[in-house]
N, C-alpha and C positions, 0 to 999 in steps of 0.2 A: 500908684498906678501898677506897679509890679505885682502887688498883692491882689489887685482887682483882676489883672490878667490871669494870675494864677487861679483865682476863684472861678473865673469864667471858664478856664480850661478844665478845672475839676468838674464843674457842672456839665460841660460838654462830654467829658470822658464818662461821667456817670450816666448821662443820657444814652450815649453810644453803647455802654455796657448793658443797659436795660434793653435797648433795641436788639442787641446781639442775643441776649437771653431769650427774648420773645421770638426772635427768628429761629433760634435753635429749637424752641418748643414747637413752633409751627412746622419746622422741618421734620421733627420726630413724628408729629401727627400725620404729615403727608407721607412719610415713609410707611407708617402703619396702614394708611389707606391704600397705598400702592401695593402692599403685601396682601391685603384683603382682596384688592382687584385682581392681583395675579392668581390667587387661589380660586376666585370665582371664574376667571378665564380658563384656568386649567380644568375646573369641573365642567364648564361649558364645552370645552374641546373634547373631554372624555365622553360627554353625553352625545355630542355630534358624531364622534367615532362609533359609539354604540349604535346610533341611529343608522349610520351607513352600513354597518355590519348586519343589523337586523333587516334593513330594507333589501340588502343584497340576498340574504337568506330567504326572505319572504318571496322575492322575485323568483328565485330558483325553485322554491317549493311550489309556487303557483304555476310556473312553467311545466314542471314535472307532472303536476296534477292534471294540467290541461292535456298533456300528451298521453298520460295513462287513461284519461277519460275517453279519448278516442277509441281505445281498445275495448272498453267496457261500457260503451254508450248505452246499450240496451238495459244493462243492469242498473244504471244510475240515471234513469230518465228524469227524475225529479231535479237533478243537477244540471240539466240541459242548458239553462240560461248561462251557466258559468263556463261552459265548455265550447270550444270552437266546432263548428260544423264543417263538413267536407269542403264546402265552397269557400270557406275562410282559410283553409290550411295553407294555400299557396301565398296568400297575402300575409298571413301570420309568420310563415317561414321567412319571407322577405323582410318584414319588419324586425323580427328577432335576429336576423343575420346582420343587420345594420348597426354600427356603433352609434348612430343618431337616435336609435330607440334605446334609451337608458332606463331600464326597468326600475332599478333602485332609486334613481333620481325621481322618476315619475311618481313612485310611491311616497317619497318624501315631500315632493312639491304638491301633490294632490292626495292627502291622507285618506280622503273618503273612498278612494279607489280600493283600498285594502278591504273595506267593508262590503264591496260588491262580490268578493270571492273570485273575481276574474284576474287572470294574469295581466300585468300592465300592458303588454302589447295587444292582448285581446280587447282590453278596455279601450285602448287608443283606437283600435280598428273599428270597434262597434260604436263608441260614443265620444271618445276624447277628441278626435279630429273635428267632429261636428260641433263640439262644445268650445272649440278654439284653444284646446290645451296643446301644449308643446310636448313632443315625445321625449325630449331630453334638452339639456342646456345648450347644445350645439345646433339646434334647429328651431327657428322661430316660425311657427305655422302661419301666424297672422301676416308677418312680413312676406312670407312665401306667396300667400294668396294675393297680397297687394301687388307683387311683382308679376304674377301670372293671372291677370284679369280674366283670361279665357277659361280658367279652371272652374268647372261646375261646382255649385254650392255643396253638393253632396259628395264631392271627390275628396279623398284623403290626400292632404298635401305631401306628406312624407312618402306615401306610395307613389304618387305622381313624380316626385323628385327622384326616387330610386329607379323607377322605370324609365325615366328620361336620361339615365346614365349617371346620376349623382351618387356619391358615395356616402 
């Protein structure tokens, strides 16, 4: 019986060693996968950082172009659709002065806007609000409209909010 117990114990030890070896192999594979995931995450973060930087630069460039455009409007008549007209300037100034109008975010959230050639605030003023777009992550235009049922369909929700004393 002693020899049987010894044999059973040897078999169990052998089985446990095999399990341990397989667990170590699996752990090594998981560590390799984790390292690959870390590298991919780091690349994704670098890409996201570049996107933020580029969208911020593009927003600033489009803003400056819109402002310069007002001074040379007669010379660049063909670009008129991309430039604010005099009646839009006060609204545009109000939008651009609000932290709720986040140009870089708007460009990232709605990439097609960059193709219009308009600055994000101008796009939001002319089209974005009517299309139900949000001007930034901190202002939900659809929710604002729902809370303000008396808001006319063609009214810009962010301008309404800012003129009503919102920040």
